C-alpha positions in Angstrom: -10.0 -4.1 0.1 -11.6 -1.4 2.2 -9.8 -1.8 5.5 -6.9 0.4 6.6 -3.5 -0.9 5.6 -0.4 -0.8 7.7 2.7 0.0 5.6 5.8 -1.8 6.9 8.2 -2.3 4.0 9.8 -0.5 1.2 9.7 -1.8 -2.4 11.5 -0.7 -5.5 9.1 -0.6 -8.5 10.5 -0.7 -12.0 8.1 0.8 -14.5 7.8 -0.6 -18.0 10.0 2.2 -19.3 12.8 1.0 -17.0 12.6 3.9 -14.6 12.4 3.1 -10.9 10.9 4.5 -7.8 10.5 3.4 -4.1 7.1 2.9 -2.5 6.0 1.9 0.9 3.8 -1.2 1.1 3.2 -4.4 3.0 3.2 -8.1 2.1 -0.3 -7.8 0.5 0.8 -4.9 -1.7 4.0 -6.7 -2.6 1.9 -9.6 -3.8 -0.3 -7.2 -5.9 2.9 -5.7 -7.4 4.2 -9.2 -8.2 0.9 -10.0 -9.9 1.1 -6.7 -11.8 4.7 -7.5 -12.9 3.5 -10.9 -14.2 0.6 -9.3 -16.1 2.9 -6.6 -17.6 1.5 -3.5 -15.8 5.0 -2.9 -14.3 8.4 -4.5 -15.2 9.4 -5.7 -11.7 9.2 -5.2 -8.0 11.6 -6.1 -5.2 11.5 -5.6 -1.5 14.5 -3.4 -0.3 13.6 -3.0 3.4 11.4 -5.0 5.7 9.9 -4.0 9.0 10.5 -0.3 8.7 10.2 1.6 12.1 6.8 3.1 12.7 7.8 6.7 13.2 5.8 9.9 12.7 6.7 10.1 9.0 5.5 6.6 8.3 2.2 7.3 10.2 1.6 10.5 8.2 2.3 8.9 4.8 0.3 5.8 5.7 -2.7 8.0 6.8 -2.5 9.9 3.5 -2.5 6.6 1.5 -5.3 5.1 3.4 -7.4 8.3 3.0 -6.8 8.7 -0.7 -6.4 5.3 -2.3 -8.3 2.1 -2.5 -6.2 -1.0 -2.2 -6.7 -3.4 -5.1 -8.2 -6.9 -4.9 -6.1 -9.9 -5.8 -6.8 -9.6 -9.5 -5.7 -6.0 -10.4 -6.2 -4.7 -13.9 -3.6 -2.0 -13.6 -0.8 -0.7 -11.4 -1.6 2.6 -9.6 1.4 4.7 -8.7 0.7 6.7 -5.6 1.2 10.5 -5.9 3.4 12.2 -3.4 2.2 15.8 -3.3 4.7 18.6 -2.4 4.7 19.6 1.3 4.0 17.4 4.3 3.4 14.2 2.4 6.5 14.5 0.1 8.6 15.5 3.1 7.3 12.4 5.1 8.1 10.1 2.1 11.6 11.5 1.7 12.2 11.2 5.5 11.2 7.5 5.4 13.6 6.8 2.6 16.4 8.7 4.4 15.8 7.0 7.7 15.9 3.6 6.1 19.0 4.4 3.9 17.1 3.8 0.7 17.3 5.9 -2.5 
């Protein structure tokens, strides 16, 4: 998928080693995560917050993701965990989790 994605939900991803992290996504990415869980690339995924507000932090993080990652097709061959570099992007990510009472 080459088009820009709108991120409007928060998922909890459980890695195969049992550790967990939160990630922004959308229904499409949740479907990809579910497929990855079925195929054994991750242990599980669950949606923890739907329809997150589209504030500045969400727009900044969303722009970073769209600029730096390619969204997988419907038949992924791995799960790619998105980096959250220190500074503006990490701060935006943490603000999103705080604002949505997640984490």
